[in-house]
N, C-alpha and C positions, 0 to 999 in steps of 0.2 A: 504494500500500500504506500503510495507516494504522498508526501506531505507538501503542500504549497507553502513556500517561505514568504512571509510578508516583511517588507522593509519599511521601517518607520522613516518618514521624511522629517528631518530636523531643519527648522527654519532659523535663520540667523539674521540679525539686523545689520544692514550695510548702509553707509551714508555716502552721498556724493559730496566731495570736497574740492572738486576741480575748479579751474579758473573761469569757465564759462558760466553764464547765468542759468542756463538749462542744458540738459543732456538727455538724449534718448539712447538707452542701451541697445545696440544692435550687435555688438561683438560677442556678448555672452548669451544672446538669445532670449533674454527676459522680456525685451520690448518695453521695459519700464521707462517712464519719463521722470527725470529728476530735476528739481530746481536746486540751486546751490544750498547745501545743508539738509536737503530732504533725506529721510530714512525710509527704506523699504525692507520688507522681509523676503529673503530668498533662501533656497536650499543651501545647506552648509557647503557643499562642494562648489557651487557657483560663487558663494560669498568669499570663499578662500581664493578662488581664481581672481575675482574682482579686486580683492585686497592686495594682490601682488602689484597692482598699478597704484603705487603709493601716492602719486600726485593727483589721483582722480577719485579713488574710493578709500574708505576706512571702515573697519569693523567697529560698530558702535561701542563695543566693550573694550576697545583698545586704548592705550595711553595716547597714541597718535591722534585719535579722534577727540579725546578729552582736551588736549592742548589746542587743537584746531578750533574746537567749539568755543573755548574761552576767548581766543583771539577774534573769532567770527562775531560772537556776542558783544565783545568790547569794541568792535569796529577797527581793530588794529591789524587786520590782515592786509597785506599789500595787495593793491588792485591788480597789478601786473605780475602775475605768477609766471615763473619760467614754464616753457613748454614741458609737458610731461616727458620724463625719460622713458625711452623705449626699452622695455624689458624683454630679453630673449628668453621666453619661457616655453619654447617649443617642446622640450623634453617633458616638462611638467604637464603641458597641454595634452600631449600624446598619452602620458600615463593616466591622466584624468579621464580622457575619452575611452581608453581601454578598460579602466575600472568601471565606468558607467556601463559599458557593454557587458562586462562580467556580471554586474548587478542585475542587468536586464535578463541575462541568461538564467539567473536563479529562479525566475518565474516559469521557465520551461520545464516540462515534465516528460516530453516526448521527443525522440530524436528527429522526427519529421519537422518539429518547430525550428530546428537549427538548419535543416536542409531547405532553405528558402531559395528562390530564384536569384536574389541578389548575392547571397553567399556563394552559391555554386557558379554563377555567371560572372558577376563583377569582381568578386574576390578570388575566383577560380579555386575554391577549396574543394578537395576531393576527400570523401570519407570512405573508410573501409566498412564493410558490413558489421564487423565485430567491434568497432570503435565504441567506447563507453561515452557517456555524456561528458565526462571530464575531458577525455581525449578530443572529442568534437569541439568542445568549448575552447580548448587550448589552440586547436588548429585555426578556428575562426578568429580568435583574438590575435594570434600571430599574423595572420593574413591582413587583418584590419589595421594592425599597427604598421605593417609594411606599407599598406595603402596610404595611411596617414602621412608617414614619413616621405613617401614618394610625392604625394600631393603638396606637402609643405615645402619640400625641396624645389619642386617645380615653380611654386609661387615666389621663391626667393631668387630664382635665376632671372 
């Protein structure tokens, strides 16, 4: 008898501290609209990804946010903030995406759920008849990681 595993979604408060008056998130896929100083709840994985961009977002529970908020409330923030520093977090982004994929696979209880058209065609994963779910998951994750790396390398060239 197989048991469905449920994952709890942990929400974390993230604040927009960037230089612009407003910002719409399109990079992390939340679609949230922020005004400077606004706080929104997002899943923990996304919040941690966003917080890596230290000139743009801060975790509300962080010391960095507390200091920023004091300056913001006092009106002592400099109007012209430097351009955000570009963080090369490609490796972390790939790890996070593969982790998301693995978490998604926890919902699967049948091998046919892994044998999708996209997996067998786009990622060119081949399964043996006697592969276990764990082996199938490992193959798909490895192919997906290779696909992400190739895609990101193509964008940087």
